[in-house]
DSSP file (Angstrom, degrees, kcal/mol; ACC not computed):
  #  RESIDUE AA STRUCTURE BP1 BP2  ACC     N-H-->O    O-->H-N    N-H-->O    O-->H-N    TCO  KAPPA ALPHA  PHI   PSI    X-CA   Y-CA   Z-CA
    1    1 A M              0   0    0      0, 0.0   117,-3.1     0, 0.0   118,-0.8   0.000 360.0 360.0 360.0 130.1   -3.3   15.2  156.7
    2    2 A I  E     -ab  34 119A   0     31,-3.3    33,-3.0   115,-0.2     2,-0.5  -0.884 360.0-146.0-100.7 126.7   -3.6   12.3  159.2
    3    3 A Y  E     -ab  35 120A   0    116,-2.6   118,-3.2    -2,-0.5     2,-0.6  -0.827   9.6-156.2 -95.1 125.7   -7.0   12.0  160.9
    4    4 A L  E     - b   0 121A   0     31,-2.9    33,-0.3    -2,-0.5   118,-0.2  -0.889   7.0-152.0-102.9 122.2   -6.9   10.8  164.5
    5    5 A D    >>  -     0   0    0    116,-2.2     4,-1.9    -2,-0.6     3,-0.7  -0.356  34.0 -97.0 -84.3 174.7  -10.0    9.1  165.8
    6    6 A T  H 3> S+     0   0    0      1,-0.3     4,-2.8     2,-0.2    -1,-0.1   0.868 121.3  58.0 -61.6 -39.8  -10.9    9.1  169.5
    7    7 A S  H 34 S+     0   0    0      1,-0.2    -1,-0.3     2,-0.2   115,-0.1   0.830 111.1  43.8 -61.9 -30.5   -9.4    5.7  170.2
    8    8 A F  H <4 S+     0   0    0     -3,-0.7    -1,-0.2   113,-0.3    -2,-0.2   0.859 118.6  41.4 -81.4 -36.4   -6.0    7.0  169.0
    9    9 A L  H >< S+     0   0    0     -4,-1.9     3,-2.0     1,-0.2     4,-0.4   0.808  97.3  74.9 -82.9 -31.5   -6.1   10.4  170.7
   10   10 A A  G >X S+     0   0    0     -4,-2.8     3,-2.3     1,-0.3     4,-1.0   0.836  83.3  66.3 -55.3 -38.9   -7.5    9.3  174.1
   11   11 A P  G 34 S+     0   0    0      0, 0.0     5,-0.4     0, 0.0    -1,-0.3   0.666  90.0  67.0 -62.8 -12.1   -4.3    7.7  175.4
   12   12 A L  G <4 S+     0   0    0     -3,-2.0    -2,-0.2     1,-0.2    -3,-0.1   0.765 113.2  30.5 -71.0 -23.1   -2.7   11.2  175.4
   13   13 A F  T <4 S+     0   0    0     -3,-2.3     2,-0.4    -4,-0.4    -1,-0.2   0.439 120.9  50.1-117.1  -4.5   -5.1   12.2  178.2
   14   14 A R  S  < S-     0   0    0     -4,-1.0     2,-0.8    51,-0.0    -1,-0.1  -0.989  89.6-107.3-134.6 142.2   -5.7    8.9  180.0
   15   15 A E        +     0   0    0     -2,-0.4     2,-0.3    -3,-0.1    -3,-0.1  -0.607  57.3 152.1 -74.1 112.3   -3.1    6.4  181.3
   16   16 A E    >   -     0   0    0     -2,-0.8     3,-1.6    -5,-0.4     4,-0.4  -0.887  60.8-101.9-135.3 165.1   -3.3    3.5  178.9
   17   17 A A  T 3  S+     0   0    0     -2,-0.3     4,-0.3     1,-0.3     3,-0.2   0.795 123.2  46.5 -58.7 -28.6   -0.8    0.8  177.7
   18   18 A T  T 3> S+     0   0    0      1,-0.2     4,-2.7     2,-0.1     5,-0.3   0.412  81.0 104.3 -94.9   1.4   -0.5    2.7  174.4
   19   19 A S  H <> S+     0   0    0     -3,-1.6     4,-2.5     1,-0.2     5,-0.2   0.899  82.1  44.0 -53.7 -50.7    0.0    6.2  175.9
   20   20 A D  H  > S+     0   0    0     -4,-0.4     4,-2.3    -3,-0.2    -1,-0.2   0.898 115.2  48.7 -63.9 -40.6    3.8    6.5  175.4
   21   21 A K  H  > S+     0   0    0     -4,-0.3     4,-2.4     2,-0.2    -1,-0.2   0.891 111.9  48.6 -68.4 -39.0    3.6    5.1  171.8
   22   22 A V  H  X S+     0   0    0     -4,-2.7     4,-2.6     2,-0.2     5,-0.2   0.934 112.0  49.5 -65.1 -45.0    0.8    7.4  170.8
   23   23 A A  H  X S+     0   0    0     -4,-2.5     4,-2.3    -5,-0.3    -2,-0.2   0.904 111.6  49.1 -60.4 -41.6    2.6   10.5  172.3
   24   24 A A  H  X S+     0   0    0     -4,-2.3     4,-1.2     2,-0.2    -1,-0.2   0.918 110.7  50.3 -64.7 -43.6    5.8    9.5  170.4
   25   25 A F  H >< S+     0   0    0     -4,-2.4     3,-0.6     1,-0.2     4,-0.5   0.945 112.8  46.0 -59.1 -48.7    3.9    9.1  167.1
   26   26 A I  H >< S+     0   0    0     -4,-2.6     3,-1.3     1,-0.2    -1,-0.2   0.888 108.5  55.9 -64.3 -39.1    2.2   12.5  167.5
   27   27 A S  H 3< S+     0   0    0     -4,-2.3    -1,-0.2     1,-0.3    -2,-0.2   0.760 103.5  56.3 -66.1 -23.2    5.5   14.2  168.4
   28   28 A R  T << S+     0   0    0     -4,-1.2    -1,-0.3    -3,-0.6     2,-0.2   0.587  88.5  96.1 -83.1 -10.1    7.1   12.9  165.2
   29   29 A Q  S <  S-     0   0    0     -3,-1.3     3,-0.1    -4,-0.5     5,-0.1  -0.578  80.2-112.7 -85.7 143.5    4.4   14.5  163.0
   30   30 A A    >   -     0   0    0     -2,-0.2     3,-1.4     1,-0.1     4,-0.1  -0.370  43.0 -88.7 -69.7 150.3    5.0   17.8  161.3
   31   31 A A  T 3  S+     0   0    0      1,-0.2    -1,-0.1     2,-0.1    46,-0.1  -0.299 112.9  23.0 -57.3 139.7    2.9   20.8  162.4
   32   32 A G  T 3  S+     0   0    0     44,-0.4    -1,-0.2     2,-0.1    45,-0.1   0.607  95.6  99.9  80.9  12.4   -0.3   21.1  160.5
   33   33 A T    <   +     0   0    0     -3,-1.4   -31,-3.3   -32,-0.1     2,-0.4   0.397  66.0  73.1-110.9   2.7   -0.4   17.5  159.4
   34   34 A M  E     -a    2   0A   0     42,-0.3    44,-2.5   -33,-0.2     2,-0.3  -0.916  54.8-178.6-122.8 146.8   -2.9   16.1  161.9
   35   35 A A  E     +ac   3  78A   0    -33,-3.0   -31,-2.9    -2,-0.4     2,-0.3  -0.965  10.2 178.7-140.2 155.2   -6.7   16.5  162.1
   36   36 A V  E     - c   0  79A   0     42,-2.4    44,-2.8    -2,-0.3     2,-0.3  -0.786  26.1-121.0-134.6-179.4   -9.6   15.5  164.3
   37   37 A S  E >>  - c   0  80A   0    -33,-0.3     4,-1.0    -2,-0.3     3,-0.9  -0.834  27.0-108.0-122.3 167.4  -13.3   16.4  164.1
   38   38 A K  H 3> S+     0   0    0     42,-2.3     4,-1.5    -2,-0.3     3,-0.2   0.824 120.7  64.5 -58.2 -30.3  -15.7   18.1  166.4
   39   39 A W  H 3> S+     0   0    0     41,-0.3     4,-2.7     1,-0.2    -1,-0.3   0.856  93.2  60.1 -62.2 -35.0  -17.1   14.5  166.8
   40   40 A T  H <> S+     0   0    0     -3,-0.9     4,-2.6     1,-0.2    -1,-0.2   0.898 103.2  51.1 -59.6 -41.2  -13.9   13.5  168.4
   41   41 A A  H  X S+     0   0    0     -4,-1.0     4,-2.4    -3,-0.2    -1,-0.2   0.889 109.6  49.9 -64.3 -39.7  -14.4   16.0  171.1
   42   42 A V  H  X S+     0   0    0     -4,-1.5     4,-2.2     2,-0.2    -2,-0.2   0.941 112.5  46.9 -64.1 -46.8  -17.9   14.7  171.7
   43   43 A E  H  X S+     0   0    0     -4,-2.7     4,-2.2     2,-0.2    -2,-0.2   0.898 112.0  50.3 -62.5 -40.3  -16.7   11.2  172.0
   44   44 A F  H  X S+     0   0    0     -4,-2.6     4,-2.4     1,-0.2     5,-0.2   0.933 109.8  49.8 -64.9 -44.3  -13.8   12.1  174.3
   45   45 A A  H  X S+     0   0    0     -4,-2.4     4,-2.6     1,-0.2    -1,-0.2   0.883 110.3  51.8 -60.2 -38.1  -16.2   14.0  176.6
   46   46 A S  H  X S+     0   0    0     -4,-2.2     4,-2.2     2,-0.2    -1,-0.2   0.895 108.5  50.7 -64.5 -40.9  -18.5   10.9  176.6
   47   47 A L  H  X S+     0   0    0     -4,-2.2     4,-1.9     2,-0.2    -2,-0.2   0.920 112.9  45.4 -62.2 -45.4  -15.5    8.7  177.6
   48   48 A V  H  X S+     0   0    0     -4,-2.4     4,-2.3     2,-0.2    -2,-0.2   0.903 110.1  54.7 -65.9 -41.2  -14.6   11.0  180.4
   49   49 A S  H  X S+     0   0    0     -4,-2.6     4,-2.6     1,-0.2    -1,-0.2   0.898 106.9  51.1 -59.6 -41.0  -18.2   11.3  181.5
   50   50 A R  H  X S+     0   0    0     -4,-2.2     4,-2.5     2,-0.2    -1,-0.2   0.915 108.1  52.2 -62.0 -42.5  -18.3    7.5  181.7
   51   51 A D  H  X>S+     0   0    0     -4,-1.9     5,-1.8     2,-0.2     6,-1.2   0.886 110.4  48.3 -61.7 -38.7  -15.2    7.5  183.9
   52   52 A V  H ><5S+     0   0    0     -4,-2.3     3,-0.9     4,-0.2    -2,-0.2   0.932 111.9  49.0 -66.7 -45.3  -16.8   10.0  186.2
   53   53 A R  H 3<5S+     0   0    0     -4,-2.6    -2,-0.2     1,-0.2    -1,-0.2   0.881 111.9  49.1 -60.0 -38.2  -20.0    8.0  186.5
   54   54 A M  H 3<5S-     0   0    0     -4,-2.5    -1,-0.2    -5,-0.2    -2,-0.2   0.567 114.9-118.0 -80.9  -8.7  -18.0    4.8  187.2
   55   55 A G  T <<5S+     0   0    0     -3,-0.9    -3,-0.2    -4,-0.6    -4,-0.1   0.534  83.9 115.6  86.9   6.9  -16.0    6.6  189.9
   56   56 A S  S   <S+     0   0    0     -5,-1.8     2,-0.3    -6,-0.2    -4,-0.2   0.649  83.5  31.2 -83.4 -12.7  -12.5    6.2  188.3
   57   57 A L  S    S-     0   0    0     -6,-1.2    -2,-0.3    -9,-0.1     2,-0.1  -0.984  81.1-127.8-134.9 148.3  -12.3   10.0  187.9
   58   58 A T     >  -     0   0    0     -2,-0.3     4,-2.5     1,-0.1     5,-0.2  -0.474  34.4-106.6 -82.1 167.0  -13.8   12.8  190.1
   59   59 A A  H  > S+     0   0    0      2,-0.2     4,-2.5     1,-0.2     5,-0.2   0.896 123.0  52.2 -60.7 -39.5  -15.9   15.5  188.4
   60   60 A V  H  > S+     0   0    0      2,-0.2     4,-2.3     1,-0.2    -1,-0.2   0.937 110.4  47.1 -62.7 -46.2  -13.0   17.9  188.9
   61   61 A Q  H  > S+     0   0    0      1,-0.2     4,-2.4     2,-0.2    -2,-0.2   0.889 111.0  53.1 -62.4 -38.5  -10.5   15.5  187.2
   62   62 A G  H  X S+     0   0    0     -4,-2.5     4,-2.4     2,-0.2    -2,-0.2   0.929 109.4  47.1 -61.9 -46.3  -13.0   15.0  184.4
   63   63 A R  H  X S+     0   0    0     -4,-2.5     4,-2.4     1,-0.2    -1,-0.2   0.892 112.1  51.2 -63.0 -38.9  -13.3   18.7  183.7
   64   64 A Q  H  X S+     0   0    0     -4,-2.3     4,-2.5     2,-0.2    -2,-0.2   0.899 109.6  50.1 -64.1 -40.6   -9.5   19.0  183.8
   65   65 A S  H  X S+     0   0    0     -4,-2.4     4,-2.4     2,-0.2    -2,-0.2   0.922 112.0  46.5 -64.9 -45.0   -9.2   16.1  181.3
   66   66 A I  H  X S+     0   0    0     -4,-2.4     4,-2.7     2,-0.2    -2,-0.2   0.899 112.5  50.9 -64.9 -39.7  -11.7   17.7  178.9
   67   67 A A  H  X S+     0   0    0     -4,-2.4     4,-2.5     2,-0.2    -2,-0.2   0.907 110.4  49.0 -64.0 -41.5  -10.0   21.1  179.2
   68   68 A A  H  X S+     0   0    0     -4,-2.5     4,-2.5     2,-0.2     5,-0.2   0.915 111.8  49.8 -63.6 -42.0   -6.6   19.6  178.5
   69   69 A F  H  X S+     0   0    0     -4,-2.4     4,-2.9     2,-0.2     5,-0.2   0.956 112.2  47.0 -58.6 -51.8   -8.1   17.8  175.5
   70   70 A D  H  X S+     0   0    0     -4,-2.7     4,-2.4     1,-0.2    -2,-0.2   0.895 112.7  49.2 -60.4 -41.8   -9.7   21.0  174.2
   71   71 A T  H  X S+     0   0    0     -4,-2.5     4,-1.6     2,-0.2    -1,-0.2   0.926 113.6  46.0 -63.8 -45.5   -6.5   23.0  174.7
   72   72 A T  H  X S+     0   0    0     -4,-2.5     4,-2.4     2,-0.2     5,-0.3   0.926 113.0  49.5 -63.9 -46.0   -4.3   20.4  172.9
   73   73 A V  H  X S+     0   0    0     -4,-2.9     4,-2.2     1,-0.2    -2,-0.2   0.935 111.5  47.9 -60.7 -46.8   -6.7   20.0  170.0
   74   74 A S  H  < S+     0   0    0     -4,-2.4    -1,-0.2    -5,-0.2    -2,-0.2   0.819 118.3  41.9 -66.7 -28.1   -7.0   23.8  169.4
   75   75 A A  H  < S+     0   0    0     -4,-1.6    -1,-0.2    -5,-0.2    -2,-0.2   0.792 128.4  22.5 -85.6 -29.1   -3.2   24.2  169.6
   76   76 A A  H  < S+     0   0    0     -4,-2.4   -44,-0.4    -5,-0.2     2,-0.4   0.592 109.3  58.2-120.6 -12.5   -2.1   21.2  167.6
   77   77 A F     <  -     0   0    0     -4,-2.2     2,-0.3    -5,-0.3   -42,-0.2  -0.909  67.9-122.4-128.4 148.7   -4.8   19.9  165.2
   78   78 A E  E     -c   35   0A   0    -44,-2.5   -42,-2.4    -2,-0.4     2,-0.5  -0.669  34.6-143.0 -75.9 143.1   -6.9   21.0  162.4
   79   79 A V  E     -c   36   0A   0     -2,-0.3     2,-0.4   -44,-0.2   -42,-0.2  -0.948   8.9-156.9-118.8 118.7  -10.6   20.5  163.4
   80   80 A F  E     -c   37   0A   0    -44,-2.8   -42,-2.3    -2,-0.5   -41,-0.3  -0.746   9.6-144.0 -90.4 136.4  -13.1   19.3  160.8
   81   81 A S        -     0   0    0     -2,-0.4   -44,-0.0   -44,-0.2    -2,-0.0  -0.899  23.5-121.9 -99.4 118.7  -16.8   20.0  161.4
   82   82 A P        -     0   0    0      0, 0.0     2,-0.2     0, 0.0    26,-0.0  -0.304  34.7-170.4 -58.6 140.2  -19.0   17.2  160.2
   83   83 A N     >  -     0   0    0      1,-0.0     4,-2.0     0, 0.0     3,-0.4  -0.626  41.6 -83.6-123.1-176.4  -21.6   18.4  157.7
   84   84 A S  H  > S+     0   0    0      1,-0.2     4,-2.4     2,-0.2     5,-0.2   0.840 126.7  56.0 -62.3 -32.8  -24.7   16.9  156.0
   85   85 A Q  H  > S+     0   0    0      2,-0.2     4,-2.4     1,-0.2    -1,-0.2   0.874 106.4  51.5 -65.6 -35.8  -22.5   15.1  153.4
   86   86 A D  H  > S+     0   0    0     -3,-0.4     4,-2.5     2,-0.2    -2,-0.2   0.918 111.1  46.8 -65.6 -43.0  -20.5   13.4  156.2
   87   87 A F  H  X S+     0   0    0     -4,-2.0     4,-2.1     2,-0.2    -2,-0.2   0.895 112.1  51.0 -66.7 -39.0  -23.7   12.2  157.9
   88   88 A D  H  X S+     0   0    0     -4,-2.4     4,-1.9     2,-0.2    -2,-0.2   0.926 112.6  45.7 -62.9 -44.1  -25.1   10.9  154.6
   89   89 A L  H  X S+     0   0    0     -4,-2.4     4,-2.6     2,-0.2    -2,-0.2   0.895 109.7  54.6 -67.4 -39.4  -21.9    9.0  153.8
   90   90 A A  H  X S+     0   0    0     -4,-2.5     4,-2.2     1,-0.2    -1,-0.2   0.903 107.4  51.2 -59.6 -40.2  -21.8    7.6  157.4
   91   91 A Q  H  X S+     0   0    0     -4,-2.1     4,-2.5     2,-0.2    -1,-0.2   0.911 108.9  50.8 -63.5 -41.5  -25.3    6.3  156.8
   92   92 A E  H  X S+     0   0    0     -4,-1.9     4,-0.9     1,-0.2    -2,-0.2   0.920 109.3  51.2 -60.8 -43.1  -24.2    4.7  153.6
   93   93 A Y  H >< S+     0   0    0     -4,-2.6     3,-0.6     1,-0.2     6,-0.3   0.910 112.1  46.2 -61.3 -42.1  -21.3    3.0  155.4
   94   94 A I  H 3< S+     0   0    0     -4,-2.2    -1,-0.2     1,-0.2    -2,-0.2   0.878 105.9  59.3 -67.7 -38.0  -23.6    1.7  158.1
   95   95 A A  H 3< S+     0   0    0     -4,-2.5     2,-1.5    -5,-0.2    -1,-0.2   0.675  85.7  81.7 -68.6 -16.1  -26.1    0.4  155.5
   96   96 A D  S X< S-     0   0    0     -4,-0.9     3,-2.5    -3,-0.6     4,-0.4  -0.730  74.0-166.8 -82.9  88.6  -23.3   -1.7  154.0
   97   97 A F  G >  S+     0   0    0     -2,-1.5     3,-1.0     1,-0.3    -1,-0.2   0.683  75.3  73.4 -59.2 -20.6  -24.0   -4.3  156.7
   98   98 A S  G 3  S+     0   0    0      1,-0.2    -1,-0.3    -3,-0.1    -4,-0.1   0.752  89.4  61.4 -65.7 -21.4  -20.8   -6.2  155.9
   99   99 A T  G <  S-     0   0    0     -3,-2.5    -1,-0.2    -6,-0.3    -2,-0.2   0.769  88.4-152.2 -74.7 -24.3  -18.9   -3.3  157.6
  100  100 A Q    <   +     0   0    0     -3,-1.0     2,-0.1    -4,-0.4    -3,-0.1   0.796  35.6 167.7  54.4  31.3  -20.6   -4.0  161.0
  101  101 A L        -     0   0    0     -5,-0.3     2,-0.3    -8,-0.3    -1,-0.2  -0.430  30.7-144.6 -77.5 148.3  -20.0   -0.3  161.7
  102  102 A R     >  -     0   0    0     -2,-0.1     4,-2.4    -3,-0.1     5,-0.2  -0.706  34.5-100.7 -99.3 161.7  -21.6    1.7  164.5
  103  103 A G  H  > S+     0   0    0     -2,-0.3     4,-2.4     1,-0.2     5,-0.2   0.885 116.7  51.6 -52.3 -50.8  -22.6    5.3  164.0
  104  104 A P  H  > S+     0   0    0      0, 0.0     4,-1.9     0, 0.0    -1,-0.2   0.915 113.7  43.6 -57.9 -44.2  -19.7    7.0  165.8
  105  105 A D  H  > S+     0   0    0      1,-0.2     4,-2.4     2,-0.2    -2,-0.2   0.889 111.7  54.3 -68.7 -38.2  -17.1    5.0  163.8
  106  106 A A  H  X S+     0   0    0     -4,-2.4     4,-2.5     1,-0.2    -1,-0.2   0.892 107.3  51.3 -61.9 -38.8  -18.9    5.5  160.5
  107  107 A L  H  X S+     0   0    0     -4,-2.4     4,-2.7    -5,-0.2     5,-0.2   0.913 108.5  50.8 -66.9 -41.3  -19.0    9.3  161.1
  108  108 A H  H  X S+     0   0    0     -4,-1.9     4,-2.5    -5,-0.2     5,-0.2   0.948 112.3  47.5 -57.6 -47.9  -15.2    9.3  161.7
  109  109 A L  H  X S+     0   0    0     -4,-2.4     4,-2.6     1,-0.2    -2,-0.2   0.907 113.1  48.3 -61.3 -42.3  -14.6    7.4  158.5
  110  110 A A  H  X S+     0   0    0     -4,-2.5     4,-3.0     2,-0.2     5,-0.2   0.924 112.0  48.1 -66.1 -44.8  -16.9    9.7  156.5
  111  111 A V  H  X S+     0   0    0     -4,-2.7     4,-1.2     2,-0.2    -2,-0.2   0.935 114.4  46.6 -61.4 -46.1  -15.4   12.9  157.8
  112  112 A A  H  <>S+     0   0    0     -4,-2.5     5,-2.1    -5,-0.2     3,-0.3   0.926 115.3  46.1 -62.6 -44.6  -11.9   11.6  157.1
  113  113 A H  H ><5S+     0   0    0     -4,-2.6     3,-1.9    -5,-0.2    -2,-0.2   0.944 111.7  50.0 -63.1 -48.8  -12.9   10.4  153.6
  114  114 A N  H 3<5S+     0   0    0     -4,-3.0    -1,-0.2     1,-0.3    -2,-0.2   0.678 110.8  50.6 -68.4 -16.5  -14.7   13.6  152.7
  115  115 A N  T 3<5S-     0   0    0     -4,-1.2    -1,-0.3    -3,-0.3    -2,-0.2   0.231 110.0-123.9-103.2  12.7  -11.7   15.7  153.8
  116  116 A A  T < 5 -     0   0    0     -3,-1.9    -3,-0.2     1,-0.1    -2,-0.1   0.868  41.8-177.7  51.2  47.1   -9.3   13.6  151.7
  117  117 A T      < -     0   0    0     -5,-2.1  -115,-0.2     1,-0.1    -1,-0.1  -0.372  35.5-123.2 -72.8 156.6   -7.1   12.7  154.6
  118  118 A E  S    S-     0   0    0   -117,-3.1     2,-0.3     1,-0.3  -116,-0.2   0.939  82.5 -32.3 -64.5 -48.5   -4.0   10.6  153.9
  119  119 A F  E     -b    2   0A   0   -118,-0.8  -116,-2.6    17,-0.0     2,-0.5  -0.976  58.3-108.3-163.4 166.4   -5.1    8.0  156.4
  120  120 A I  E     -bd   3 138A   0     17,-1.7    19,-2.8    -2,-0.3     2,-0.6  -0.902  24.3-148.6-102.2 127.2   -7.0    7.5  159.7
  121  121 A A  E     +bd   4 139A   0   -118,-3.2  -116,-2.2    -2,-0.5  -113,-0.3  -0.871  35.0 154.5 -93.7 122.2   -4.9    6.6  162.7
  122  122 A T        -     0   0    0     17,-2.1  -116,-0.0    -2,-0.6    -2,-0.0  -0.981  46.1-157.4-146.0 154.2   -7.0    4.4  165.0
  123  123 A L        +     0   0    0     -2,-0.3     2,-0.7    18,-0.1    17,-0.1   0.263  67.9 108.7-108.9   6.5   -6.6    1.7  167.7
  124  124 A D     >  -     0   0    0      1,-0.2     4,-2.2     2,-0.0     5,-0.2  -0.764  53.9-162.7 -91.3 110.5  -10.1    0.4  167.0
  125  125 A E  H  > S+     0   0    0     -2,-0.7     4,-2.3     1,-0.2     5,-0.2   0.859  90.3  55.4 -62.7 -36.4   -9.9   -3.0  165.3
  126  126 A G  H  > S+     0   0    0      2,-0.2     4,-2.3     1,-0.2    -1,-0.2   0.901 108.7  47.5 -63.0 -40.8  -13.5   -2.8  164.2
  127  127 A M  H  > S+     0   0    0      2,-0.2     4,-2.9     1,-0.2     5,-0.2   0.903 110.2  52.7 -67.1 -40.3  -12.8    0.5  162.5
  128  128 A L  H  X S+     0   0    0     -4,-2.2     4,-2.0     2,-0.2    -2,-0.2   0.921 111.0  47.3 -60.1 -43.5   -9.7   -0.9  160.8
  129  129 A S  H  X S+     0   0    0     -4,-2.3     4,-1.9     2,-0.2    -2,-0.2   0.927 114.0  46.3 -63.9 -46.1  -11.7   -3.8  159.5
  130  130 A A  H  X S+     0   0    0     -4,-2.3     4,-2.1     1,-0.2    -2,-0.2   0.908 110.3  53.5 -64.4 -42.2  -14.5   -1.6  158.2
  131  131 A A  H  X>S+     0   0    0     -4,-2.9     5,-2.9     1,-0.2     4,-0.6   0.897 107.3  52.0 -60.3 -40.2  -12.1    0.8  156.6
  132  132 A K  H ><5S+     0   0    0     -4,-2.0     3,-1.0    -5,-0.2    -1,-0.2   0.931 109.8  48.3 -61.8 -45.4  -10.4   -2.0  154.7
  133  133 A K  H 3<5S+     0   0    0     -4,-1.9    -1,-0.2     1,-0.2    -2,-0.2   0.850 115.6  44.9 -62.3 -34.4  -13.8   -3.2  153.4
  134  134 A L  H 3<5S-     0   0    0     -4,-2.1    -1,-0.2    -5,-0.1    -2,-0.2   0.445 112.1-121.2 -89.4  -0.6  -14.6    0.4  152.3
  135  135 A K  T <<5 +     0   0    0     -3,-1.0    -3,-0.2    -4,-0.6    -4,-0.1   0.882  62.4 146.5  60.5  40.8  -11.1    0.9  150.8
  136  136 A I      < -     0   0    0     -5,-2.9     2,-0.3    -6,-0.1    -1,-0.2  -0.936  56.2-113.2-105.6 125.7  -10.5    3.8  153.2
  137  137 A P        +     0   0    0      0, 0.0   -17,-1.7     0, 0.0     2,-0.3  -0.430  54.2 150.8 -64.3 120.5   -6.8    4.1  154.2
  138  138 A A  E     +d  120   0A   0     -2,-0.3     2,-0.3   -19,-0.3   -17,-0.2  -0.990  15.2 173.9-147.8 147.8   -6.6    3.5  158.0
  139  139 A R  E     -d  121   0A   0    -19,-2.8   -17,-2.1    -2,-0.3   -20,-0.0  -0.990  43.5-118.6-153.4 160.8   -3.9    2.0  160.2
  140  140 A R        -     0   0    0     -2,-0.3    -1,-0.1   -19,-0.2     3,-0.1   0.843  39.3-161.1 -68.1 -34.3   -3.0    1.4  163.7
  141  141 A A        +     0   0    0    -20,-0.1     2,-0.3   -21,-0.1    -1,-0.1   0.219  64.1  60.9  72.0 -12.9    0.0    3.8  163.3
  142  142 A I              0   0    0      1,-0.0    -2,-0.1  -117,-0.0  -120,-0.1  -0.932 360.0 360.0-133.4 162.2    1.8    2.4  166.4
  143  143 A R              0   0    0     -2,-0.3    -2,-0.0    -3,-0.1    -1,-0.0   0.391 360.0 360.0-108.8 360.0    3.1   -1.1  167.3
């Protein structure tokens, strides 16, 4: 199972330099081999909300983007629900100050680790660095 964090999944729903490459990567994966967490949906909604506040999206466009995200996730990905063990592990990761992790990234790493995923696909360089220090398999997954 490949865990996709928000930074990796967002370009499917927003025009970004990596959008085509992310879409190609996802299209090459076999059905039932990719996962996200409920936390990913919260982060994505927050990203869209920021875009609406900043005026780069209208409220209608924001709602459409979140609806498209939710529809795609429910159709194509396994969804992990973070539990107390995930939050405890995320706290441990943050308390290892060498990781320089923030809460959201630590929770992604903990959920992926506790669900024994093959690797985390991310475009977040900070998460990649922290995952390496924690010996959690993570990769950019696109070039």
